[in-house]
C-alpha angles and dihedrals in degrees: 000000000000092000092051092048094056115098115252123230114262095244091058099050115104115251113216115236113255114229122197120201113220124206091219094067095052100040118185112351094220095055093079097055098052095077115084127181119252117258113269121226106226119202123228094250135229095282091064092055092046091052091047092049093048092070099064090036091056092048092050092049090049092050092050093049095055116100118246128244117296092019097296115164118267121264089247091053091048091052094047090045088068088070097054091111088069091057090051091051091051091049091051091048090049093052091048092048092049091050091050092050091048091050091049090051090050092050093048091051090049093052092049096048102039116108111252127222116257092207115110109211112211097203094192118010090192087088087086089059098044093122126106114306091216121105092022111113116223113272094020098102116131121260105247098195092090091047092050091047090050094053093044089054091049090051093050090051091051092049091050090050091051092048091050091051091048091049090049090052093050091050090054092053 
């Protein structure tokens, strides 16, 4: 800010360019205003034709919606009655869809409420011996029966604890 506030030397200040207006470039001032544009022929527009076409369309729709002699159905009802098979197809699809959704809800409820097996199936107990086979003499693998029994017992204790907690919650409610 201090540098900008200092006065600049006279030889460094910018000198604005001087522009001289010549009378030759402008000519007579009234020459430019004598030229007028030609009148433009504007069309009516699309809205006019839509409004004009709405009158016969409205009359035709009114004539088609009037019932026939002796209480006959209107021409519009007779025409739309030809498409009743579509309504029947949609109704059938709706019933099938509703039945499928109800069956899915029943199956979901069944899966959530069925009693589950407490047996833990160790599909391949070799997972406990998945380490490197080197430095293990033949016939010296560990007996996994005790390991499987230990983890089954842990699982049964956890299930009993969860059931006790659920029973305590239901008593509180």
